[in-house]
C-alpha positions as a Markdown table, in Angstrom:
| # | Residue | x | y | z |
|---|---|---|---|---|
| 1 | Unk | 75.5 | -83.3 | 12.0 |
| 2 | Unk | 76.0 | -80.3 | 9.8 |
| 3 | Unk | 75.6 | -80.4 | 6.0 |
| 4 | Unk | 79.0 | -80.7 | 4.4 |
| 5 | Unk | 80.4 | -77.5 | 2.8 |
| 6 | Unk | 80.7 | -79.1 | -0.6 |
| 7 | Unk | 76.9 | -79.8 | -0.6 |
| 8 | Unk | 76.1 | -76.4 | 0.7 |
| 9 | Unk | 78.2 | -74.7 | -2.0 |
| 10 | Unk | 76.6 | -76.7 | -4.7 |
| 11 | Unk | 73.0 | -76.0 | -3.4 |
| 12 | Unk | 73.7 | -72.2 | -3.1 |
| 13 | Unk | 75.2 | -72.1 | -6.6 |
| 14 | Unk | 72.3 | -74.0 | -8.0 |
| 15 | Unk | 69.9 | -71.8 | -6.2 |
| 16 | Unk | 71.3 | -68.7 | -7.9 |
| 17 | Unk | 71.2 | -70.4 | -11.3 |
| 18 | Unk | 67.6 | -71.4 | -10.8 |
| 19 | Unk | 66.6 | -67.9 | -9.7 |
| 20 | Unk | 68.2 | -66.4 | -12.8 |
| 21 | Unk | 66.5 | -68.9 | -15.1 |
| 22 | Unk | 63.1 | -68.1 | -13.4 |
| 23 | Unk | 63.8 | -64.4 | -13.8 |
| 24 | Unk | 64.4 | -64.9 | -17.6 |
| 25 | Unk | 61.2 | -66.9 | -17.7 |
| 26 | Unk | 59.4 | -64.0 | -16.0 |
| 27 | Unk | 60.9 | -61.5 | -18.5 |
| 28 | Unk | 59.5 | -63.5 | -21.4 |
| 29 | Unk | 56.0 | -63.7 | -19.9 |
| 30 | Unk | 55.9 | -60.1 | -18.8 |
| 31 | Unk | 57.3 | -58.8 | -22.1 |
| 32 | Unk | 54.7 | -60.9 | -24.0 |
| 33 | Unk | 51.9 | -59.3 | -22.0 |
| 34 | Unk | 53.3 | -55.8 | -22.2 |
| 35 | Unk | 54.1 | -56.2 | -25.9 |
| 36 | Unk | 50.5 | -57.2 | -26.6 |
| 37 | Unk | 49.2 | -54.2 | -24.6 |
| 38 | Unk | 51.6 | -51.9 | -26.4 |
| 39 | Unk | 50.7 | -53.3 | -29.8 |
| 40 | Unk | 47.0 | -52.8 | -29.0 |
| 41 | Unk | 47.6 | -49.2 | -27.8 |
| 42 | Unk | 49.7 | -48.3 | -30.9 |
| 43 | Unk | 47.1 | -49.9 | -33.1 |
| 44 | Unk | 44.4 | -47.7 | -31.6 |
| 45 | Unk | 46.7 | -44.7 | -32.1 |
| 46 | Unk | 46.8 | -45.4 | -35.8 |
| 47 | Unk | 43.1 | -44.8 | -35.9 |
| 48 | Unk | 42.5 | -42.1 | -33.4 |
| 49 | Unk | 44.8 | -39.4 | -32.0 |
| 50 | Unk | 46.6 | -40.6 | -28.9 |
| 51 | Unk | 49.6 | -38.4 | -28.5 |
| 52 | Unk | 50.9 | -40.3 | -25.5 |
| 53 | Unk | 50.6 | -43.8 | -27.1 |
| 54 | Unk | 54.3 | -44.3 | -28.0 |
| 55 | Unk | 55.8 | -43.2 | -24.6 |
| 56 | Unk | 53.3 | -45.2 | -22.7 |
| 57 | Unk | 54.0 | -48.3 | -24.9 |
| 58 | Unk | 57.7 | -47.9 | -24.3 |
| 59 | Unk | 57.1 | -47.4 | -20.6 |
| 60 | Unk | 55.0 | -50.6 | -20.5 |
| 61 | Unk | 57.9 | -52.6 | -22.0 |
| 62 | Unk | 60.5 | -51.1 | -19.6 |
| 63 | Unk | 58.2 | -51.6 | -16.7 |
| 64 | Unk | 57.6 | -55.2 | -17.7 |
| 65 | Unk | 61.3 | -56.0 | -17.8 |
| 66 | Unk | 62.0 | -54.3 | -14.5 |
| 67 | Unk | 59.0 | -56.0 | -12.9 |
| 68 | Unk | 60.1 | -59.4 | -14.2 |
| 69 | Unk | 63.6 | -59.0 | -12.7 |
| 70 | Unk | 62.1 | -57.8 | -9.4 |
| 71 | Unk | 59.7 | -60.7 | -9.2 |
| 72 | Unk | 62.3 | -63.2 | -10.3 |
| 73 | Unk | 64.8 | -62.0 | -7.7 |
| 74 | Unk | 62.3 | -62.0 | -4.9 |
| 75 | Unk | 61.1 | -65.6 | -5.5 |
| 76 | Unk | 63.6 | -67.8 | -3.8 |
| 77 | Unk | 63.3 | -71.5 | -4.4 |
| 78 | Unk | 63.4 | -73.8 | -1.3 |
| 79 | Unk | 66.6 | -75.7 | -0.6 |
| 80 | Unk | 64.7 | -78.9 | -0.9 |
| 81 | Unk | 63.5 | -78.0 | -4.4 |
| 82 | Unk | 67.1 | -76.9 | -5.3 |
| 83 | Unk | 68.5 | -80.2 | -4.0 |
| 84 | Unk | 66.0 | -82.2 | -6.2 |
| 85 | Unk | 66.9 | -80.0 | -9.2 |
| 86 | Unk | 70.6 | -80.7 | -8.6 |
| 87 | Unk | 70.0 | -84.5 | -8.4 |
| 88 | Unk | 67.8 | -84.4 | -11.6 |
| 89 | Unk | 70.1 | -82.2 | -13.7 |
| 90 | Unk | 73.4 | -83.5 | -12.6 |
| 91 | Unk | 72.5 | -87.2 | -12.2 |
| 92 | Unk | 72.9 | -87.2 | -8.4 |
| 93 | Unk | 70.6 | -90.2 | -7.9 |
| 94 | Unk | 68.9 | -88.4 | -5.0 |
| 95 | Unk | 72.3 | -88.0 | -3.1 |
| 96 | Unk | 71.9 | -84.3 | -2.4 |
| 97 | Unk | 68.2 | -84.3 | -1.6 |
| 98 | Unk | 68.7 | -87.3 | 0.7 |
| 99 | Unk | 71.6 | -85.8 | 2.5 |
| 100 | Unk | 69.8 | -82.5 | 3.0 |
| 101 | Unk | 66.7 | -84.3 | 4.4 |
| 102 | Unk | 68.8 | -86.5 | 6.8 |
| 103 | Unk | 70.6 | -83.5 | 8.2 |
| 104 | Unk | 67.5 | -81.4 | 8.4 |
| 105 | Unk | 65.8 | -84.2 | 10.5 |
| 106 | Unk | 68.8 | -84.6 | 12.7 |
| 107 | Unk | 69.4 | -88.3 | 11.8 |
| 108 | Unk | 72.6 | -89.9 | 12.9 |
| 109 | Unk | 74.4 | -93.2 | 12.6 |
| 110 | Unk | 76.9 | -94.9 | 10.4 |
| 111 | Unk | 74.5 | -95.2 | 7.4 |
| 112 | Unk | 73.6 | -91.6 | 7.7 |
| 113 | Unk | 77.2 | -90.5 | 7.9 |
| 114 | Unk | 78.1 | -92.6 | 5.0 |
| 115 | Unk | 75.2 | -91.2 | 3.0 |
| 116 | Unk | 76.1 | -87.6 | 3.8 |
| 117 | Unk | 79.8 | -88.2 | 3.1 |
| 118 | Unk | 79.0 | -89.8 | -0.2 |
| 119 | Unk | 76.9 | -86.8 | -1.2 |
| 120 | Unk | 79.7 | -84.5 | -0.2 |
| 121 | Unk | 82.2 | -86.4 | -2.2 |
| 122 | Unk | 80.0 | -86.4 | -5.2 |
| 123 | Unk | 79.1 | -82.7 | -4.8 |
| 124 | Unk | 82.7 | -81.7 | -4.6 |
| 125 | Unk | 83.2 | -82.9 | -8.2 |
| 126 | Unk | 80.1 | -81.1 | -9.6 |
| 127 | Unk | 79.5 | -77.6 | -11.0 |
| 128 | Unk | 76.4 | -75.8 | -12.1 |
| 129 | Unk | 77.9 | -75.2 | -15.5 |
| 130 | Unk | 76.7 | -78.7 | -16.2 |
| 131 | Unk | 73.2 | -77.7 | -15.4 |
| 132 | Unk | 72.5 | -77.1 | -19.1 |
| 133 | Unk | 71.4 | -74.1 | -21.0 |
| 134 | Unk | 68.3 | -72.1 | -20.2 |
| 135 | Unk | 65.5 | -73.1 | -22.4 |
| 136 | Unk | 62.4 | -70.9 | -22.4 |
| 137 | Unk | 59.0 | -72.1 | -23.5 |
| 138 | Unk | 59.1 | -71.8 | -27.3 |
| 139 | Unk | 55.5 | -70.6 | -27.6 |
| 140 | Unk | 55.9 | -67.9 | -24.9 |
| 141 | Unk | 59.2 | -66.8 | -26.5 |
| 142 | Unk | 57.5 | -66.7 | -29.9 |
| 143 | Unk | 54.6 | -64.7 | -28.5 |
| 144 | Unk | 56.9 | -62.2 | -26.9 |
| 145 | Unk | 58.9 | -61.8 | -30.1 |
| 146 | Unk | 55.7 | -61.4 | -32.1 |
| 147 | Unk | 54.3 | -58.7 | -29.9 |
| 148 | Unk | 57.6 | -56.8 | -29.9 |
| 149 | Unk | 57.8 | -56.9 | -33.7 |
| 150 | Unk | 54.1 | -55.8 | -33.9 |
| 151 | Unk | 54.9 | -52.9 | -31.5 |
| 152 | Unk | 57.9 | -51.8 | -33.6 |
| 153 | Unk | 56.0 | -52.1 | -36.9 |
| 154 | Unk | 53.1 | -50.0 | -35.5 |
| 155 | Unk | 55.4 | -47.4 | -33.8 |
| 156 | Unk | 58.0 | -46.7 | -36.6 |
| 157 | Unk | 55.7 | -45.3 | -39.4 |
| 158 | Unk | 54.2 | -41.9 | -38.8 |
| 159 | Unk | 50.7 | -42.1 | -37.4 |
| 160 | Unk | 47.9 | -39.6 | -36.9 |
| 161 | Unk | 49.2 | -39.1 | -33.4 |
| 162 | Unk | 52.6 | -38.2 | -34.7 |
| 163 | Unk | 51.1 | -35.7 | -37.2 |
| 164 | Unk | 48.9 | -34.2 | -34.4 |
| 165 | Unk | 51.9 | -33.9 | -32.1 |
| 166 | Unk | 54.0 | -32.3 | -34.8 |
| 167 | Unk | 51.1 | -29.9 | -35.5 |
| 168 | Unk | 50.8 | -28.9 | -31.8 |
| 169 | Unk | 54.5 | -28.4 | -31.6 |
| 170 | Unk | 54.5 | -26.1 | -34.6 |
| 171 | Unk | 51.5 | -24.2 | -33.2 |
| 172 | Unk | 53.2 | -23.8 | -29.9 |
| 173 | Unk | 56.4 | -22.6 | -31.5 |
| 174 | Unk | 54.6 | -20.1 | -33.7 |
| 175 | Unk | 52.4 | -18.6 | -31.0 |
| 176 | Unk | 55.4 | -18.4 | -28.5 |
| 177 | Unk | 57.5 | -16.6 | -31.1 |
| 178 | Unk | 54.6 | -14.1 | -31.8 |
| 179 | Unk | 53.9 | -13.7 | -28.1 |
| 180 | Unk | 57.6 | -12.9 | -27.5 |
| 181 | Unk | 57.5 | -10.2 | -30.2 |
| 182 | Unk | 54.4 | -8.7 | -28.6 |
| 183 | Unk | 56.0 | -8.7 | -25.2 |
| 184 | Unk | 59.0 | -6.9 | -26.7 |
| 185 | Unk | 56.7 | -4.2 | -28.0 |
| 186 | Unk | 54.9 | -4.0 | -24.7 |
| 187 | Unk | 58.1 | -3.3 | -22.9 |
| 188 | Unk | 58.5 | -0.2 | -25.1 |
| 189 | Unk | 55.0 | 1.2 | -24.3 |
| 190 | Unk | 54.8 | 4.0 | -21.8 |
| 191 | Unk | 51.1 | 4.0 | -21.2 |
| 192 | Unk | 50.3 | 1.5 | -18.4 |
| 193 | Unk | 46.9 | 0.6 | -19.7 |
| 194 | Unk | 48.1 | -0.2 | -23.2 |
| 195 | Unk | 51.2 | -2.0 | -22.0 |
| 196 | Unk | 49.1 | -4.2 | -19.7 |
| 197 | Unk | 46.7 | -5.0 | -22.5 |
| 198 | Unk | 49.5 | -6.2 | -24.7 |
| 199 | Unk | 51.0 | -8.2 | -21.9 |
| 200 | Unk | 47.6 | -9.9 | -21.4 |
| 201 | Unk | 47.3 | -10.6 | -25.1 |
| 202 | Unk | 50.8 | -12.3 | -25.1 |
| 203 | Unk | 49.9 | -14.4 | -22.1 |
| 204 | Unk | 46.6 | -15.5 | -23.6 |
| 205 | Unk | 48.3 | -16.2 | -26.9 |
| 206 | Unk | 50.7 | -18.7 | -25.2 |
| 207 | Unk | 47.7 | -20.6 | -23.9 |
| 208 | Unk | 46.0 | -20.9 | -27.3 |
| 209 | Unk | 45.5 | -24.5 | -28.2 |
| 210 | Unk | 45.5 | -23.8 | -31.9 |
| 211 | Unk | 46.0 | -21.1 | -34.5 |
| 212 | Unk | 42.2 | -20.4 | -34.7 |
| 213 | Unk | 42.1 | -19.5 | -31.0 |
| 214 | Unk | 45.3 | -17.5 | -31.4 |
| 215 | Unk | 43.7 | -15.4 | -34.1 |
| 216 | Unk | 40.6 | -14.8 | -32.0 |
| 217 | Unk | 42.8 | -13.7 | -29.1 |
| 218 | Unk | 44.6 | -11.2 | -31.3 |
| 219 | Unk | 41.3 | -9.9 | -32.8 |
| 220 | Unk | 40.0 | -9.3 | -29.3 |
| 221 | Unk | 43.1 | -7.5 | -28.3 |
| 222 | Unk | 43.1 | -5.3 | -31.4 |
| 223 | Unk | 39.5 | -4.4 | -30.9 |
| 224 | Unk | 40.0 | -3.4 | -27.3 |
| 225 | Unk | 42.9 | -1.2 | -28.4 |
| 226 | Unk | 41.0 | 0.4 | -31.2 |
| 227 | Unk | 38.0 | 1.1 | -28.8 |
| 228 | Unk | 40.3 | 3.4 | -26.8 |
| 229 | Unk | 41.2 | 5.5 | -29.8 |
| 230 | Unk | 41.3 | 9.3 | -29.0 |
| 231 | Unk | 40.0 | 11.2 | -31.9 |
| 232 | Unk | 41.3 | 14.5 | -30.5 |
| 233 | Unk | 44.9 | 13.2 | -30.0 |
| 234 | Unk | 46.1 | 14.4 | -33.4 |
| 235 | Unk | 44.7 | 17.9 | -32.8 |
| 236 | Unk | 46.3 | 17.9 | -29.4 |
| 237 | Unk | 49.6 | 16.9 | -30.8 |
| 238 | Unk | 49.5 | 19.8 | -33.3 |
| 239 | Unk | 48.5 | 22.2 | -30.5 |
| 240 | Unk | 51.3 | 21.0 | -28.2 |
| 241 | Unk | 53.9 | 21.2 | -30.9 |
| 242 | Unk | 52.9 | 24.8 | -31.7 |
| 243 | Unk | 52.9 | 25.7 | -28.0 |
| 244 | Unk | 56.3 | 24.1 | -27.4 |
| 245 | Unk | 57.7 | 25.9 | -30.4 |
| 246 | Unk | 56.4 | 29.3 | -29.4 |
| 247 | Unk | 57.5 | 29.0 | -25.7 |
| 248 | Unk | 61.0 | 27.9 | -26.9 |
| 249 | Unk | 61.3 | 31.1 | -28.8 |
| 250 | Unk | 59.7 | 33.4 | -26.2 |
| 251 | Unk | 59.5 | 31.7 | -22.7 |
| 252 | Unk | 57.1 | 32.8 | -20.0 |
| 253 | Unk | 59.3 | 31.2 | -17.3 |
| 254 | Unk | 62.2 | 29.0 | -16.6 |
| 255 | Unk | 62.2 | 25.4 | -18.1 |
| 256 | Unk | 62.9 | 23.5 | -21.2 |
| 257 | Unk | 59.2 | 22.5 | -21.8 |
| 258 | Unk | 55.9 | 24.3 | -21.9 |
| 259 | Unk | 54.8 | 22.4 | -18.8 |
| 260 | Unk | 57.9 | 23.4 | -16.8 |
| 261 | Unk | 57.6 | 27.0 | -17.8 |
| 262 | Unk | 54.0 | 27.2 | -16.7 |
| 263 | Unk | 54.7 | 25.6 | -13.4 |
| 264 | Unk | 57.6 | 27.9 | -12.7 |
| 265 | Unk | 55.4 | 30.8 | -13.7 |
| 266 | Unk | 52.7 | 29.6 | -11.3 |
| 267 | Unk | 55.2 | 29.5 | -8.4 |
| 268 | Unk | 56.5 | 33.0 | -9.2 |
| 269 | Unk | 53.1 | 34.6 | -10.0 |
| 270 | Unk | 52.8 | 36.3 | -6.6 |
| 271 | Unk | 56.2 | 38.0 | -6.8 |
| 272 | Unk | 56.1 | 39.3 | -10.3 |
| 273 | Unk | 56.4 | 43.1 | -10.9 |
| 274 | Unk | 53.6 | 44.9 | -12.7 |
| 275 | Unk | 55.5 | 45.0 | -15.9 |
| 276 | Unk | 56.5 | 41.3 | -15.8 |
| 277 | Unk | 52.9 | 40.4 | -14.9 |
| 278 | Unk | 51.5 | 42.4 | -17.8 |
| 279 | Unk | 54.0 | 40.9 | -20.2 |
| 280 | Unk | 53.3 | 37.4 | -19.1 |
| 281 | Unk | 49.6 | 37.9 | -19.3 |
| 282 | Unk | 49.9 | 39.3 | -22.8 |
| 283 | Unk | 52.1 | 36.4 | -23.8 |
| 284 | Unk | 49.7 | 33.8 | -22.4 |
| 285 | Unk | 46.7 | 35.4 | -24.1 |
| 286 | Unk | 48.5 | 35.3 | -27.5 |
| 287 | Unk | 49.3 | 31.6 | -26.8 |
| 288 | Unk | 45.6 | 31.0 | -26.1 |
| 289 | Unk | 44.5 | 32.7 | -29.3 |
| 290 | Unk | 47.1 | 30.7 | -31.3 |
| 291 | Unk | 45.9 | 27.4 | -29.8 |
| 292 | Unk | 42.2 | 28.0 | -30.1 |
| 293 | Unk | 42.0 | 26.6 | -33.6 |
| 294 | Unk | 43.4 | 23.2 | -32.6 |
| 295 | Unk | 42.5 | 22.7 | -29.0 |
| 296 | Unk | 39.7 | 24.4 | -27.2 |
| 297 | Unk | 40.8 | 22.8 | -23.9 |
| 298 | Unk | 44.3 | 24.2 | -24.0 |
| 299 | Unk | 43.2 | 27.6 | -25.3 |
| 300 | Unk | 40.7 | 27.9 | -22.4 |
| 301 | Unk | 43.3 | 26.9 | -19.8 |
| 302 | Unk | 45.8 | 29.4 | -21.2 |
| 303 | Unk | 43.2 | 32.2 | -21.3 |
| 304 | Unk | 42.3 | 31.5 | -17.7 |
| 305 | Unk | 46.0 | 31.6 | -16.9 |
| 306 | Unk | 46.4 | 35.0 | -18.6 |
| 307 | Unk | 43.5 | 36.4 | -16.7 |
| 308 | Unk | 44.9 | 35.1 | -13.4 |
| 309 | Unk | 48.3 | 36.7 | -14.0 |
| 310 | Unk | 46.8 | 40.0 | -15.2 |
| 311 | Unk | 44.6 | 40.2 | -12.1 |
| 312 | Unk | 47.5 | 39.5 | -9.8 |
| 313 | Unk | 46.2 | 36.1 | -8.8 |
| 314 | Unk | 48.3 | 33.5 | -6.9 |
| 315 | Unk | 49.0 | 31.4 | -10.0 |
| 316 | Unk | 46.4 | 28.6 | -9.5 |
| 317 | Unk | 45.0 | 29.1 | -13.0 |
| 318 | Unk | 48.6 | 29.0 | -14.4 |
| 319 | Unk | 49.2 | 25.7 | -12.5 |
| 320 | Unk | 45.9 | 24.4 | -14.0 |
| 321 | Unk | 47.2 | 25.3 | -17.5 |
| 322 | Unk | 50.4 | 23.3 | -16.7 |
| 323 | Unk | 48.2 | 20.4 | -15.7 |
| 324 | Unk | 46.2 | 20.7 | -18.9 |
| 325 | Unk | 49.4 | 20.6 | -21.0 |
| 326 | Unk | 50.5 | 17.5 | -19.1 |
| 327 | Unk | 47.2 | 15.8 | -19.6 |
| 328 | Unk | 47.3 | 16.7 | -23.3 |
| 329 | Unk | 50.7 | 15.2 | -23.5 |
| 330 | Unk | 49.6 | 12.0 | -21.8 |
| 331 | Unk | 46.7 | 11.7 | -24.2 |
| 332 | Unk | 49.0 | 12.1 | -27.2 |
| 333 | Unk | 51.4 | 9.6 | -25.8 |
| 334 | Unk | 48.6 | 7.1 | -25.1 |
| 335 | Unk | 47.3 | 7.4 | -28.6 |
| 336 | Unk | 50.8 | 6.9 | -30.0 |
| 337 | Unk | 51.2 | 3.8 | -27.8 |
| 338 | Unk | 47.8 | 2.5 | -28.9 |
| 339 | Unk | 48.7 | 2.9 | -32.6 |
| 340 | Unk | 52.1 | 1.1 | -31.9 |
| 341 | Unk | 50.4 | -1.7 | -30.0 |
| 342 | Unk | 47.6 | -2.1 | -32.6 |
| 343 | Unk | 50.3 | -2.2 | -35.4 |
| 344 | Unk | 52.1 | -5.0 | -33.4 |
| 345 | Unk | 48.9 | -7.0 | -33.0 |
| 346 | Unk | 48.1 | -6.5 | -36.7 |
| 347 | Unk | 51.6 | -7.9 | -37.6 |
| 348 | Unk | 50.9 | -10.8 | -35.3 |
| 349 | Unk | 47.6 | -11.5 | -37.0 |
| 350 | Unk | 49.4 | -11.6 | -40.3 |
| 351 | Unk | 52.0 | -14.0 | -38.9 |
| 352 | Unk | 49.2 | -16.3 | -37.6 |
| 353 | Unk | 47.4 | -16.1 | -40.9 |
| 354 | Unk | 50.6 | -17.2 | -42.8 |
| 355 | Unk | 51.0 | -20.1 | -40.4 |
| 356 | Unk | 47.4 | -21.2 | -41.0 |
| 357 | Unk | 48.0 | -21.2 | -44.8 |
| 358 | Unk | 51.2 | -23.2 | -44.4 |
| 359 | Unk | 49.3 | -25.7 | -42.2 |
| 360 | Unk | 46.5 | -26.0 | -44.7 |
| 361 | Unk | 49.1 | -26.6 | -47.5 |
| 362 | Unk | 50.7 | -29.4 | -45.5 |
| 363 | Unk | 47.2 | -30.9 | -44.9 |
| 364 | Unk | 46.5 | -30.9 | -48.6 |
| 365 | Unk | 49.9 | -32.3 | -49.4 |
């Protein structure tokens, strides 16, 4: 015969209640263990720097609660055990357990039917609300509360780990700001070599673990920039300025710059008249003489160009003079870029130094 619906409903309801109580019991046990581990970890973090102590401690507690619910919900009590619990808690005098056993064994007869019917009649009047309140083990509950309180007490006040984490965040913010400023300057640099060196310094700066390493990175970058200093760049700048000024007043060819005029003259050299050739050669020679005091290289190139034009050459020497002017301009630009980059690095060093002083002041405070 089947188990009456009233008995089945009561057993199912009691099973859910028992599973919930066991889940709460598991939560208390798991939290007590996790709380003890968290308190131990946080206690160690008060002595030595463990920057991940607090998130791990919180993770342990959350994992303990989740694990307890998972374990509690997975552990299903047997129907026989639930039936015994129903009889014990609700005063069933073994009615439910006996009825469940008789039905499970397939017993029949008047006595069996009477027993099962009596259990059904009794079960129909019962509810799991009469099961009583959940009562955890007082010692376990006290231990769980103690470990939680200890964890909170150890986590709330600032620890060495908190100070170290704050220091690292300040260092990261400082070096990232300085690196961004260096990147901005690098974007304004025309010389590829100098621009790449600044970009490299900014990238290395972002990886610096502390301000000391950041200062070393900047010192290395500044040294490498200074090693490429061109001592002749200032003289070349003066020579080019004079050359540009003179050719603007008395051009030797078409173009807005000295380089453009020389290149156009080189292209037209073969088609110049005698008078134009003589005039151009004379003009180039005067430019060579005027430039000799500031740049021997440019003066020599211009003198060769004058001789080439005067002799009716094909303009190769004039093109070479244009190349020399371009190279001189590149050298001047590179030196200006190096000076600008070095100045940016120097400002970055000062910013790091100021940050170091602030950090030392906080440490003394």
